[in-house]
Backbone as a chain_set.jsonl record, in Angstrom:
{"seq": "SGVDDMSDNTCHFGLNHFFADNGLNDGYETRLYFPADPLQAAKVTERTFPLVGEGFTNQGLRFVFTTRSKTPILLKEDGITPVYGEGYEFVPGKDEVIRPGSAGYVVSFGDALYRALDAVETLRAQEGIDIGLINKPTLNVMDETMMETLAQSPLVLVSECLGHKTGLGSKFGSWLMETKHAQSGGLLCKFGRIATHKEGVGGLWEQAYGQGYDSASVQQKVKQMLGKD", "coords": {"N": [[99.846, 102.154, 111.431], [100.576, 105.688, 111.714], [98.295, 107.845, 113.556], [95.63, 107.384, 113.946], [94.012, 104.969, 115.271], [93.616, 101.874, 117.11], [92.422, 102.116, 120.481], [94.791, 102.074, 122.403], [97.558, 102.912, 123.167], [99.865, 105.696, 122.874], [102.483, 105.493, 122.149], [103.748, 105.213, 119.735], [103.579, 107.525, 118.296], [104.897, 109.871, 116.049], [106.967, 108.301, 115.052], [109.824, 107.629, 113.001], [109.258, 106.831, 109.986], [110.585, 107.027, 107.587], [113.136, 106.27, 108.119], [113.399, 103.659, 107.485], [114.247, 103.659, 104.925], [117.163, 104.047, 104.678], [119.507, 103.581, 103.332], [122.267, 103.768, 100.936], [122.329, 105.398, 97.692], [123.122, 103.604, 95.718], [122.497, 101.176, 96.699], [120.324, 98.398, 97.634], [117.036, 98.723, 96.382], [114.545, 100.5, 98.138], [111.187, 100.792, 99.075], [108.515, 102.734, 100.28], [105.24, 102.434, 101.021], [101.983, 103.827, 101.374], [98.87, 103.256, 101.279], [95.575, 104.677, 100.54], [92.95, 103.806, 100.918], [90.89, 100.802, 101.422], [90.612, 99.55, 98.883], [92.716, 100.569, 97.344], [94.8, 99.632, 98.909], [94.692, 96.884, 98.43], [95.403, 96.826, 95.714], [97.974, 97.913, 95.805], [99.322, 95.95, 97.268], [99.043, 93.713, 95.565], [100.587, 94.559, 93.412], [103.152, 95.113, 94.4], [104.276, 93.035, 95.926], [104.767, 90.478, 94.646], [107.736, 88.831, 93.662], [108.463, 88.583, 91.033], [106.602, 89.75, 88.375], [104.125, 90.172, 85.746], [105.802, 91.606, 83.313], [107.349, 93.115, 85.078], [109.644, 93.479, 87.868], [110.13, 93.169, 91.4], [112.381, 94.548, 93.499], [114.602, 94.586, 96.335], [113.677, 96.129, 99.518], [110.294, 96.343, 100.63], [107.774, 98.201, 102.027], [104.537, 98.313, 103.319], [102.394, 100.484, 104.686], [99.623, 100.765, 106.871], [96.628, 102.0, 108.467], [95.136, 100.968, 111.594], [92.548, 101.469, 111.926], [89.299, 101.764, 110.358], [88.978, 103.009, 107.047], [87.195, 105.144, 104.807], [85.861, 104.327, 101.513], [87.296, 105.946, 98.832], [85.843, 108.294, 96.611], [85.153, 109.267, 93.219], [84.531, 112.431, 91.506], [81.856, 112.242, 90.851], [80.654, 111.192, 93.022], [79.954, 108.574, 93.287], [81.448, 106.57, 91.915], [84.164, 104.524, 92.768], [87.45, 105.723, 93.421], [89.597, 103.995, 93.313], [88.676, 101.759, 92.042], [87.355, 99.598, 89.522], [89.509, 99.152, 86.783], [91.647, 100.603, 87.757], [95.153, 100.789, 88.146], [97.914, 100.329, 90.151], [100.844, 102.234, 90.163], [104.052, 102.071, 91.134], [105.794, 104.719, 92.708], [104.487, 106.767, 91.423], [102.679, 109.755, 91.718], [99.242, 110.661, 92.343], [96.476, 112.301, 90.897], [93.752, 113.274, 92.626], [91.788, 115.232, 92.768], [91.723, 117.824, 90.437], [93.057, 121.207, 90.471], [93.096, 124.813, 90.433], [93.926, 126.664, 92.252], [95.926, 125.702, 93.778], [97.387, 122.908, 95.614], [96.584, 120.258, 97.87], [98.597, 117.848, 99.319], [98.598, 114.494, 100.173], [98.146, 111.344, 101.976], [97.384, 107.919, 102.932], [95.369, 107.617, 105.923], [94.975, 110.303, 106.211], [94.205, 111.25, 103.794], [91.43, 110.966, 103.062], [90.309, 112.781, 104.777], [91.511, 115.119, 103.905], [90.367, 115.188, 101.381], [87.68, 115.69, 101.997], [88.025, 118.268, 102.999], [88.902, 119.624, 100.695], [86.662, 119.349, 98.982], [84.764, 120.749, 100.48], [85.876, 123.332, 100.59], [85.687, 124.015, 97.915], [82.896, 123.928, 97.445], [81.744, 125.622, 99.396], [83.376, 127.853, 99.721], [84.284, 128.57, 97.258], [86.865, 128.069, 96.427], [89.168, 126.787, 94.316], [90.758, 124.326, 94.958], [93.123, 121.675, 94.616], [93.779, 118.074, 94.93], [96.25, 115.754, 95.763], [97.264, 112.407, 95.841], [99.846, 110.707, 97.434], [100.989, 107.818, 97.312], [103.405, 106.393, 97.254], [105.829, 106.996, 99.368], [108.577, 107.702, 99.525], [109.665, 108.396, 97.089], [110.433, 110.719, 94.63], [108.254, 112.033, 92.424], [108.963, 113.269, 89.527], [107.598, 114.52, 87.387], [105.107, 115.237, 88.515], [106.039, 116.871, 90.568], [107.051, 119.07, 89.193], [104.687, 120.196, 88.248], [103.442, 120.854, 90.685], [105.289, 122.658, 91.779], [104.897, 124.902, 90.247], [102.397, 125.734, 90.888], [99.997, 127.766, 92.782], [100.035, 127.157, 95.571], [101.22, 124.642, 97.887], [100.243, 122.253, 100.149], [101.178, 119.966, 102.489], [99.561, 117.402, 104.072], [99.508, 115.179, 106.67], [99.715, 112.072, 108.588], [102.032, 111.311, 109.73], [105.125, 112.049, 111.56], [105.992, 115.464, 112.312], [108.677, 116.249, 112.332], [110.05, 114.315, 110.839], [108.506, 113.338, 108.764], [106.758, 113.12, 105.538], [106.405, 115.808, 104.801], [108.703, 117.042, 105.746], [110.591, 116.527, 103.855], [109.509, 117.366, 101.489], [109.604, 120.108, 100.793], [112.286, 120.451, 100.083], [112.375, 118.831, 97.81], [110.725, 120.307, 96.111], [112.348, 122.53, 95.692], [114.326, 121.387, 94.194], [113.302, 121.029, 91.695], [113.141, 121.464, 88.091], [111.868, 123.8, 87.421], [112.288, 125.439, 89.681], [115.105, 125.501, 89.739], [115.681, 126.88, 87.448], [115.075, 129.408, 88.101], [112.426, 130.01, 88.486], [109.396, 131.23, 90.022], [108.549, 129.954, 93.115], [105.941, 127.949, 94.606], [103.76, 128.778, 97.402], [104.404, 127.141, 100.472], [103.335, 124.736, 102.82], [102.806, 122.715, 105.802], [101.156, 120.081, 107.555], [101.216, 117.973, 110.313], [101.752, 115.16, 112.575], [102.545, 116.24, 115.787], [102.617, 116.274, 118.546], [102.273, 114.557, 121.734], [99.771, 112.02, 122.076], [96.509, 111.615, 123.669], [95.048, 109.322, 124.067], [92.15, 107.729, 122.543], [90.468, 107.494, 119.315], [89.611, 108.172, 116.198], [89.596, 110.779, 117.007], [92.155, 111.626, 117.361], [93.104, 112.757, 115.022], [91.996, 115.294, 115.012], [93.261, 116.32, 117.24], [95.889, 116.475, 116.346], [95.634, 118.11, 114.185], [95.124, 117.471, 111.483], [92.604, 117.1, 110.523], [89.574, 117.669, 108.606], [88.498, 120.329, 108.951], [90.707, 121.71, 109.989], [92.534, 121.517, 107.888], [91.165, 122.975, 105.938], [91.188, 125.525, 107.155], [93.954, 126.045, 107.173], [94.564, 126.136, 104.42], [93.045, 128.377, 103.613], [94.311, 130.317, 105.155], [96.873, 130.311, 103.979], [96.221, 131.283, 101.503], [95.484, 133.796, 102.146], [92.872, 134.253, 102.944], [91.656, 133.828, 105.343]], "CA": [[100.73, 103.306, 111.361], [99.865, 106.938, 111.929], [97.777, 108.054, 114.907], [94.21, 107.033, 113.975], [94.016, 103.515, 115.374], [92.966, 101.322, 118.288], [92.617, 102.891, 121.7], [95.693, 101.384, 123.32], [98.501, 103.898, 123.69], [100.346, 106.629, 121.853], [103.939, 105.437, 122.164], [104.286, 105.172, 118.376], [103.414, 108.823, 117.647], [106.131, 110.523, 115.63], [108.012, 107.39, 114.591], [110.457, 108.005, 111.737], [109.055, 105.783, 108.988], [111.547, 107.167, 106.501], [114.397, 105.641, 108.505], [113.455, 102.361, 106.808], [114.963, 103.886, 103.665], [118.351, 104.77, 105.131], [120.693, 103.119, 102.626], [122.843, 104.631, 99.918], [121.61, 105.38, 96.416], [123.496, 102.463, 94.891], [122.154, 99.948, 97.404], [119.063, 97.788, 97.257], [115.908, 99.646, 96.325], [113.573, 100.445, 99.224], [109.98, 101.543, 98.762], [107.587, 102.924, 101.385], [103.902, 102.65, 100.464], [100.924, 104.078, 102.355], [97.621, 103.393, 100.514], [94.594, 105.588, 101.127], [91.708, 103.124, 101.294], [91.055, 99.342, 101.268], [90.756, 99.162, 97.484], [94.088, 100.85, 96.925], [95.686, 98.738, 99.651], [94.721, 95.612, 97.708], [96.153, 97.025, 94.468], [99.38, 98.103, 96.158], [99.862, 94.645, 97.656], [99.117, 92.873, 94.376], [101.639, 95.033, 92.506], [104.48, 95.299, 94.981], [104.833, 91.92, 96.667], [105.374, 89.388, 93.861], [109.115, 89.117, 93.284], [108.445, 88.736, 89.582], [105.256, 89.829, 87.839], [104.038, 90.293, 84.293], [106.444, 92.819, 82.813], [108.062, 93.867, 86.094], [110.228, 92.775, 89.009], [110.208, 93.95, 92.622], [113.657, 94.298, 94.146], [114.851, 95.3, 97.571], [112.707, 96.117, 100.608], [109.018, 96.989, 100.335], [106.956, 98.361, 103.223], [103.187, 98.836, 103.103], [101.839, 100.966, 105.945], [98.178, 101.001, 106.918], [96.097, 102.272, 109.799], [94.361, 99.875, 112.145], [91.147, 101.898, 111.911], [88.683, 101.698, 109.042], [88.957, 104.22, 106.242], [86.132, 105.044, 103.807], [86.224, 104.182, 100.104], [87.369, 107.244, 98.176], [84.982, 108.371, 95.434], [85.431, 110.293, 92.213], [83.713, 113.63, 91.645], [80.432, 111.935, 90.703], [80.156, 110.759, 94.315], [79.485, 107.19, 93.189], [82.479, 105.674, 91.409], [85.383, 104.477, 93.582], [88.681, 106.18, 92.789], [90.494, 102.861, 93.12], [87.859, 100.624, 91.639], [87.623, 98.91, 88.261], [90.375, 99.83, 85.827], [92.804, 101.253, 88.393], [96.391, 100.039, 88.312], [98.888, 101.051, 90.953], [102.175, 102.385, 89.573], [104.98, 102.515, 92.176], [106.521, 105.953, 92.469], [103.686, 107.775, 90.735], [101.668, 110.493, 92.468], [97.939, 110.539, 91.692], [95.57, 113.443, 91.024], [92.411, 112.91, 93.079], [90.991, 116.35, 92.272], [92.546, 118.905, 89.885], [92.748, 122.503, 91.056], [93.854, 125.946, 89.908], [94.362, 127.517, 93.359], [96.979, 125.016, 94.5], [97.139, 121.494, 95.895], [96.888, 119.56, 99.108], [99.252, 116.565, 99.076], [98.324, 113.677, 101.34], [98.215, 109.886, 101.791], [96.879, 107.17, 104.077], [94.089, 108.039, 106.499], [94.851, 111.752, 106.091], [93.722, 111.627, 102.463], [89.983, 111.174, 102.987], [90.037, 114.023, 105.494], [91.904, 116.188, 102.987], [89.365, 115.232, 100.315], [86.522, 116.409, 102.537], [88.401, 119.679, 103.061], [88.927, 120.142, 99.328], [85.289, 119.444, 98.488], [84.093, 121.808, 101.225], [86.413, 124.616, 100.124], [85.124, 124.271, 96.593], [81.454, 124.134, 97.493], [81.314, 126.678, 100.302], [84.243, 129.031, 99.66], [84.635, 128.868, 95.877], [88.318, 127.938, 96.262], [89.412, 125.632, 93.445], [91.968, 123.657, 95.428], [93.223, 120.3, 94.153], [94.237, 117.077, 95.891], [97.18, 114.759, 95.242], [97.603, 111.273, 96.695], [101.23, 110.262, 97.25], [101.061, 106.512, 97.961], [104.811, 106.016, 97.413], [106.276, 108.122, 100.179], [109.997, 108.062, 99.465], [110.101, 108.587, 95.704], [110.046, 112.0, 94.049], [107.65, 111.969, 91.095], [109.475, 114.502, 88.942], [106.569, 115.17, 86.574], [104.153, 115.859, 89.418], [106.69, 117.939, 91.316], [107.112, 120.251, 88.328], [103.344, 120.783, 88.273], [103.208, 121.437, 92.002], [106.18, 123.8, 91.984], [104.379, 126.045, 89.509], [101.05, 126.059, 91.36], [100.02, 128.831, 93.791], [100.418, 126.68, 96.907], [101.259, 123.208, 98.18], [100.105, 121.949, 101.57], [101.29, 118.549, 102.806], [98.799, 117.03, 105.262], [99.877, 113.784, 106.905], [99.615, 111.534, 109.943], [103.379, 111.018, 110.229], [105.701, 113.072, 112.413], [106.361, 116.743, 111.71], [110.133, 116.348, 112.183], [110.658, 113.327, 109.938], [107.533, 112.835, 107.807], [106.847, 113.532, 104.137], [106.533, 117.262, 104.69], [110.074, 117.473, 106.037], [111.375, 116.329, 102.636], [108.816, 117.85, 100.3], [110.093, 121.428, 100.43], [113.56, 120.278, 99.364], [112.057, 118.309, 96.48], [110.219, 121.426, 95.308], [113.481, 123.38, 95.328], [115.16, 120.669, 93.238], [112.637, 120.927, 90.392], [113.704, 122.275, 87.005], [111.239, 125.121, 87.52], [112.984, 126.217, 90.702], [116.508, 125.657, 89.374], [115.779, 127.862, 86.365], [114.738, 130.723, 88.634], [110.989, 130.217, 88.531], [108.799, 131.565, 91.31], [108.023, 128.755, 93.744], [104.656, 128.016, 95.282], [103.741, 128.815, 98.862], [104.5, 125.766, 100.973], [102.984, 124.544, 104.214], [102.635, 121.307, 106.158], [100.443, 119.679, 108.759], [101.687, 116.63, 110.659], [101.715, 114.826, 113.989], [103.571, 117.064, 116.425], [102.567, 116.223, 120.012], [101.812, 113.285, 122.259], [98.332, 111.856, 122.102], [95.902, 111.4, 124.985], [94.067, 108.262, 123.895], [91.111, 108.031, 121.569], [90.58, 106.864, 118.008], [89.646, 109.181, 115.142], [89.774, 112.104, 117.592], [93.562, 112.006, 117.286], [93.318, 113.619, 113.858], [91.68, 116.66, 115.441], [94.302, 116.743, 118.165], [97.112, 116.769, 115.601], [95.339, 119.18, 113.237], [94.988, 117.11, 110.069], [91.193, 116.9, 110.217], [89.085, 118.474, 107.486], [88.369, 121.747, 109.3], [92.044, 122.287, 110.144], [93.11, 121.647, 106.54], [90.491, 124.117, 105.325], [91.698, 126.746, 107.769], [95.335, 126.262, 106.738], [94.532, 126.554, 103.015], [92.559, 129.757, 103.564], [95.368, 131.148, 105.708], [97.935, 130.418, 102.987], [95.703, 132.112, 100.4], [95.121, 135.118, 102.657], [91.409, 134.36, 102.975], [91.125, 133.389, 106.633]], "C": [[99.91, 104.574, 111.53], [99.34, 107.039, 113.348], [96.308, 107.674, 115.046], [94.104, 105.515, 114.043], [93.333, 103.064, 116.665], [93.327, 102.108, 119.541], [93.479, 102.112, 122.679], [96.689, 102.353, 123.953], [99.017, 104.751, 122.546], [101.871, 106.618, 121.755], [104.536, 105.494, 120.764], [104.163, 106.51, 117.651], [104.781, 109.396, 117.275], [107.246, 109.594, 115.215], [108.537, 107.824, 113.214], [110.346, 106.861, 110.738], [110.115, 105.83, 107.89], [112.913, 106.58, 106.852], [114.525, 104.255, 107.88], [114.203, 102.462, 105.488], [116.236, 104.673, 103.973], [119.634, 104.318, 104.447], [121.221, 104.148, 101.654], [122.113, 104.456, 98.591], [121.927, 104.158, 95.568], [123.223, 101.125, 95.587], [120.843, 99.364, 96.897], [117.943, 98.827, 97.319], [114.972, 99.428, 97.512], [112.377, 101.315, 98.857], [109.058, 101.549, 99.984], [106.228, 103.292, 100.812], [102.886, 102.876, 101.584], [99.625, 104.316, 101.587], [96.563, 104.166, 101.287], [93.279, 104.937, 101.515], [91.868, 101.623, 101.026], [91.262, 98.889, 99.828], [92.17, 99.425, 96.986], [95.074, 99.949, 97.648], [95.811, 97.39, 98.951], [95.562, 95.727, 96.441], [97.645, 97.191, 94.738], [100.026, 96.764, 96.489], [100.044, 93.737, 96.448], [100.294, 93.26, 93.488], [103.032, 94.949, 93.104], [105.079, 94.075, 95.658], [105.233, 90.692, 95.85], [106.819, 89.76, 93.515], [109.233, 89.347, 91.791], [106.989, 88.733, 89.13], [105.282, 89.963, 86.34], [104.616, 91.633, 83.851], [107.179, 93.63, 83.857], [108.688, 92.928, 87.12], [110.226, 93.724, 90.202], [111.488, 93.583, 93.347], [113.738, 95.051, 95.47], [113.73, 95.169, 98.59], [111.452, 96.88, 100.223], [108.187, 96.999, 101.608], [105.598, 98.918, 102.819], [102.616, 99.201, 104.465], [100.325, 101.12, 105.822], [97.805, 101.423, 108.332], [95.383, 101.022, 110.293], [92.883, 100.248, 112.245], [90.609, 101.81, 110.489], [88.789, 103.055, 108.349], [87.896, 104.066, 105.162], [86.693, 104.836, 102.401], [86.203, 105.558, 99.458], [86.576, 107.22, 96.871], [85.432, 109.475, 94.491], [84.425, 111.425, 92.361], [82.224, 113.372, 91.458], [79.812, 111.445, 92.005], [79.69, 109.317, 94.349], [80.624, 106.22, 92.885], [83.712, 105.684, 92.31], [86.606, 104.94, 92.788], [89.571, 104.993, 92.422], [89.729, 101.583, 92.799], [88.305, 100.023, 90.325], [88.478, 99.764, 87.328], [91.597, 100.499, 86.437], [93.978, 100.294, 88.489], [97.382, 100.891, 89.096], [100.25, 101.056, 90.264], [103.12, 102.894, 90.66], [105.716, 103.787, 91.775], [105.719, 107.056, 91.82], [102.677, 108.416, 91.68], [100.374, 110.533, 91.667], [97.072, 111.771, 91.951], [94.187, 112.926, 91.418], [91.405, 113.966, 92.642], [91.953, 117.374, 91.67], [92.158, 120.229, 90.536], [93.637, 123.599, 90.512], [94.411, 126.837, 91.011], [95.502, 126.906, 94.149], [96.564, 123.6, 94.827], [97.422, 121.135, 97.347], [97.483, 118.213, 98.723], [99.092, 115.718, 100.326], [98.446, 112.194, 101.0], [97.577, 109.229, 103.012], [95.557, 107.693, 104.602], [93.914, 109.553, 106.471], [94.184, 112.149, 104.788], [92.216, 111.853, 102.437], [89.567, 112.426, 103.752], [90.394, 115.229, 104.618], [90.904, 116.32, 101.844], [88.111, 115.96, 100.781], [86.803, 117.902, 102.607], [88.36, 120.32, 101.682], [87.513, 120.338, 98.789], [84.536, 120.578, 99.19], [84.574, 123.185, 100.785], [85.852, 124.984, 98.758], [83.658, 124.694, 96.681], [81.056, 125.373, 98.288], [82.126, 127.964, 100.182], [84.602, 129.431, 98.235], [86.123, 128.81, 95.601], [88.604, 126.649, 95.499], [90.74, 124.969, 93.801], [91.967, 122.205, 94.96], [93.761, 119.379, 95.229], [95.087, 116.024, 95.194], [97.359, 113.649, 96.276], [99.035, 110.848, 96.384], [101.402, 108.916, 97.95], [102.469, 105.96, 98.106], [105.518, 107.175, 98.103], [107.672, 108.607, 99.847], [110.545, 108.196, 98.049], [109.571, 109.916, 95.187], [109.527, 111.774, 92.628], [107.978, 113.288, 90.387], [108.425, 115.243, 88.127], [105.572, 115.905, 87.457], [104.785, 117.029, 90.171], [106.836, 119.208, 90.483], [105.763, 120.97, 88.301], [103.086, 121.498, 89.59], [104.042, 122.691, 92.226], [105.645, 125.061, 91.331], [102.959, 126.439, 89.925], [101.123, 127.147, 92.427], [100.447, 128.369, 95.178], [100.44, 125.167, 96.958], [101.193, 123.046, 99.692], [100.178, 120.444, 101.759], [100.549, 118.291, 104.114], [98.98, 115.541, 105.498], [99.705, 113.394, 108.365], [100.98, 111.211, 110.528], [103.956, 112.222, 110.971], [106.155, 114.323, 111.668], [107.864, 116.83, 111.446], [110.679, 115.461, 111.076], [109.713, 112.8, 108.869], [107.761, 113.343, 106.396], [107.08, 115.027, 103.996], [107.936, 117.768, 104.937], [110.984, 117.336, 104.829], [110.816, 117.119, 101.456], [109.303, 119.23, 99.85], [111.405, 121.366, 99.662], [113.313, 119.762, 97.955], [111.539, 119.413, 95.565], [111.372, 122.314, 94.826], [114.411, 122.717, 94.323], [114.532, 120.555, 91.859], [113.331, 121.81, 89.354], [113.14, 123.695, 87.058], [111.969, 125.998, 88.524], [114.425, 126.501, 90.31], [116.711, 126.659, 88.249], [115.335, 129.253, 86.81], [113.256, 131.009, 88.704], [110.485, 130.505, 89.936], [108.152, 130.314, 91.894], [106.693, 129.018, 94.437], [104.842, 128.313, 96.769], [103.735, 127.374, 99.359], [104.159, 125.709, 102.45], [102.838, 123.064, 104.51], [101.922, 121.154, 107.487], [100.856, 118.248, 109.059], [101.537, 116.404, 112.156], [102.871, 115.523, 114.711], [103.536, 117.032, 117.952], [102.055, 114.856, 120.462], [100.292, 113.228, 122.265], [97.829, 111.615, 123.514], [94.837, 110.317, 124.913], [92.997, 108.674, 122.906], [91.376, 107.347, 120.256], [90.712, 107.934, 116.936], [89.858, 110.586, 115.7], [91.222, 112.581, 117.512], [93.834, 112.936, 116.106], [93.027, 115.079, 114.201], [92.768, 117.184, 116.369], [95.585, 117.15, 117.466], [96.886, 117.807, 114.503], [95.314, 118.779, 111.788], [93.563, 116.679, 109.72], [90.756, 117.878, 109.128], [89.054, 119.963, 107.805], [89.731, 122.42, 109.414], [92.733, 122.469, 108.8], [92.482, 122.833, 105.82], [91.051, 125.439, 105.853], [93.101, 127.073, 107.28], [95.383, 126.728, 105.284], [94.097, 128.013, 102.905], [93.608, 130.729, 104.115], [96.476, 131.373, 104.672], [97.519, 131.27, 101.8], [95.319, 133.512, 100.843], [93.628, 135.332, 102.741], [90.813, 133.931, 104.313], [90.534, 134.571, 107.412]], "O": [[98.68, 104.531, 111.492], [99.871, 106.394, 114.252], [95.788, 107.645, 116.162], [94.105, 104.843, 113.012], [92.549, 103.817, 117.243], [94.407, 102.69, 119.637], [92.98, 101.557, 123.658], [96.649, 102.579, 125.162], [98.646, 104.548, 121.39], [102.481, 107.6, 121.334], [105.721, 105.794, 120.618], [104.598, 106.625, 116.505], [105.704, 109.404, 118.089], [108.378, 110.045, 115.039], [107.784, 108.322, 112.378], [111.238, 106.017, 110.654], [110.493, 104.798, 107.334], [113.757, 106.411, 105.972], [115.632, 103.731, 107.758], [114.731, 101.469, 104.99], [116.368, 105.83, 103.574], [120.729, 104.628, 104.917], [120.698, 105.257, 101.554], [121.375, 103.491, 98.396], [121.089, 103.719, 94.78], [123.663, 100.074, 95.122], [120.319, 99.782, 95.864], [117.918, 99.689, 98.197], [114.649, 98.289, 97.847], [112.54, 102.44, 98.385], [108.849, 100.523, 100.632], [106.078, 104.343, 100.188], [102.923, 102.201, 102.613], [99.303, 105.462, 101.273], [96.631, 104.298, 102.509], [92.56, 105.467, 102.363], [92.88, 101.21, 100.458], [92.009, 97.943, 99.579], [92.751, 98.597, 96.285], [96.08, 99.542, 97.068], [96.899, 96.819, 98.882], [96.345, 94.829, 96.128], [98.479, 96.675, 93.993], [101.138, 96.476, 96.047], [101.069, 93.069, 96.316], [100.928, 92.396, 92.88], [104.0, 94.733, 92.375], [106.277, 94.065, 95.943], [106.02, 89.896, 96.362], [107.085, 90.894, 93.115], [110.002, 90.194, 91.337], [106.232, 87.821, 89.464], [106.344, 89.879, 85.723], [103.975, 92.672, 84.006], [107.606, 94.746, 83.561], [108.321, 91.758, 87.231], [110.309, 94.94, 90.034], [111.664, 92.438, 93.764], [113.025, 96.031, 95.686], [112.935, 94.23, 98.542], [111.521, 97.925, 99.577], [107.924, 95.952, 102.199], [105.519, 99.887, 102.063], [102.381, 98.328, 105.3], [99.818, 101.555, 104.788], [98.572, 101.225, 109.274], [95.064, 100.128, 109.51], [92.059, 99.411, 112.614], [91.379, 101.784, 109.529], [88.699, 104.104, 108.985], [87.708, 102.964, 104.646], [87.858, 105.135, 102.137], [85.195, 106.262, 99.531], [86.632, 106.247, 96.119], [86.011, 110.479, 94.908], [83.565, 111.385, 93.241], [81.404, 114.197, 91.863], [78.594, 111.296, 92.097], [79.094, 108.881, 95.333], [80.746, 105.175, 93.523], [84.255, 106.753, 92.589], [86.769, 104.584, 91.621], [90.211, 104.98, 91.37], [90.092, 100.488, 93.228], [89.502, 99.947, 90.046], [88.201, 100.945, 87.115], [92.495, 100.921, 85.709], [93.818, 99.132, 88.866], [97.65, 102.037, 88.736], [100.745, 100.013, 89.836], [103.002, 104.048, 91.073], [106.197, 103.914, 90.65], [106.214, 108.174, 91.675], [101.918, 107.723, 92.357], [100.405, 110.447, 90.439], [96.953, 112.226, 93.089], [93.531, 112.229, 90.644], [90.304, 113.639, 92.198], [92.916, 117.759, 92.333], [91.065, 120.36, 91.087], [94.793, 123.356, 90.167], [95.272, 127.676, 90.749], [95.998, 127.521, 95.093], [95.517, 123.134, 94.378], [98.364, 121.634, 97.963], [96.923, 117.509, 97.882], [99.414, 116.169, 101.426], [98.804, 111.832, 99.879], [97.269, 109.897, 103.999], [94.717, 108.16, 103.833], [92.806, 110.042, 106.687], [93.653, 113.254, 104.674], [91.757, 112.833, 101.851], [88.571, 113.061, 103.403], [89.674, 116.227, 104.594], [90.622, 117.427, 101.387], [87.543, 116.759, 100.037], [85.928, 118.715, 102.309], [87.845, 121.427, 101.519], [87.206, 121.377, 98.205], [83.755, 121.287, 98.555], [83.769, 124.103, 100.624], [85.575, 126.153, 98.491], [83.241, 125.681, 96.075], [80.136, 126.093, 97.899], [81.63, 129.044, 100.503], [85.16, 130.506, 98.016], [86.603, 129.428, 94.651], [88.316, 125.554, 95.982], [91.712, 125.041, 93.049], [90.912, 121.572, 94.915], [94.152, 119.828, 96.306], [94.694, 115.473, 94.166], [97.581, 113.926, 97.455], [99.396, 110.653, 95.224], [101.909, 108.87, 99.07], [102.715, 105.139, 98.99], [105.774, 108.211, 97.489], [107.929, 109.81, 99.884], [111.755, 108.118, 97.839], [108.378, 110.196, 95.301], [110.28, 111.372, 91.741], [107.329, 114.305, 90.635], [108.366, 116.472, 88.171], [105.227, 117.055, 87.188], [104.141, 118.056, 90.386], [106.752, 120.311, 91.023], [105.705, 122.2, 88.326], [102.571, 122.616, 89.607], [103.56, 123.671, 92.794], [105.908, 126.167, 91.803], [102.389, 127.377, 89.369], [102.209, 127.429, 92.934], [101.139, 129.098, 95.888], [99.768, 124.494, 96.176], [101.991, 123.632, 100.424], [99.329, 119.715, 101.244], [100.869, 118.887, 105.142], [98.65, 114.727, 104.635], [99.57, 114.239, 109.25], [101.077, 110.869, 111.706], [103.343, 113.289, 111.003], [106.638, 114.248, 110.538], [108.284, 117.418, 110.449], [111.67, 115.815, 110.437], [110.085, 111.891, 108.128], [108.805, 113.919, 106.086], [107.872, 115.458, 103.158], [108.327, 118.806, 104.403], [112.042, 117.963, 104.781], [111.551, 117.494, 100.542], [109.403, 119.488, 98.651], [111.62, 122.123, 98.715], [113.965, 120.202, 97.008], [111.874, 119.45, 94.381], [111.367, 122.788, 93.69], [115.201, 123.398, 93.668], [115.164, 120.036, 90.939], [114.017, 122.774, 89.695], [113.843, 124.666, 86.778], [112.24, 127.167, 88.25], [114.92, 127.608, 90.52], [117.794, 127.228, 88.112], [115.231, 130.168, 85.993], [112.862, 132.147, 88.958], [111.082, 130.07, 90.92], [107.31, 129.686, 91.252], [106.37, 130.148, 94.802], [105.925, 128.127, 97.324], [103.134, 126.496, 98.739], [104.632, 126.528, 103.238], [102.756, 122.246, 103.594], [102.061, 121.966, 108.401], [100.85, 117.399, 108.168], [101.236, 117.329, 112.91], [104.026, 115.413, 114.302], [104.348, 117.699, 118.593], [101.482, 114.101, 119.676], [99.615, 114.242, 122.433], [98.617, 111.433, 124.443], [93.833, 110.386, 125.621], [92.941, 109.827, 122.48], [92.402, 106.686, 120.093], [91.774, 108.534, 116.772], [90.253, 111.49, 114.964], [91.494, 113.78, 117.584], [94.701, 113.805, 116.188], [93.721, 115.985, 113.741], [93.15, 118.352, 116.292], [96.29, 118.052, 117.919], [97.851, 118.332, 113.947], [95.465, 119.637, 110.917], [93.347, 115.975, 108.733], [91.491, 118.801, 108.779], [89.534, 120.775, 107.013], [89.9, 123.563, 108.99], [93.436, 123.457, 108.59], [93.18, 123.608, 105.166], [91.349, 126.352, 105.083], [93.413, 128.231, 107.002], [96.16, 127.622, 104.949], [94.714, 128.793, 102.18], [93.769, 131.834, 103.597], [96.958, 132.493, 104.51], [98.357, 131.907, 101.162], [94.88, 134.327, 100.031], [93.154, 136.462, 102.623], [89.609, 133.697, 104.412], [90.039, 134.391, 108.524]]}, "num_chains": 1, "name": "protein.A"}
């Protein structure tokens, strides 16, 4: 899935993944998962594909999207410990804080996440911008607790490999407006999004640069939103 994959063709760019969840609210549950690295992919599969597990059941349709290209193992702030290593348990529907931040948050998933992490670390180290990073491995579920936190932050930037018209970013602004913070008249964060928006021209990882969700492009967008470009 996404655009960073084998050098064959680009006919799948901009596919509407969210169309898989096109039923009514009272129908069978559908979940769309897009893990960020191989370790999380294993945890997502272990948790979501048994019909019955210890203390839980999985009902309805479950989709796990991955890229066909390799993605690096995500590391915690010590630069050594894997984010999704020992002790990690995947919780469907829950957004995950990869890096906390006071200047706002980048929200990402899949192969876009490690690029966003590089952007966040670079902005911190070189620009002194304390931007945070959120992984959203369950694409089609609104994590209400996390959304309240994001709505009250200075900015939210969704960076993704899915299509600009139908991807996560196309829904995220509405979710922010549905938060209790927004409904009570609170000042909402600045909101921006980066996504696949044009046909590709072949290549592998270079596609991320072509679509603008590479590290440098994310950095530029954050600085622009903060008025520091």
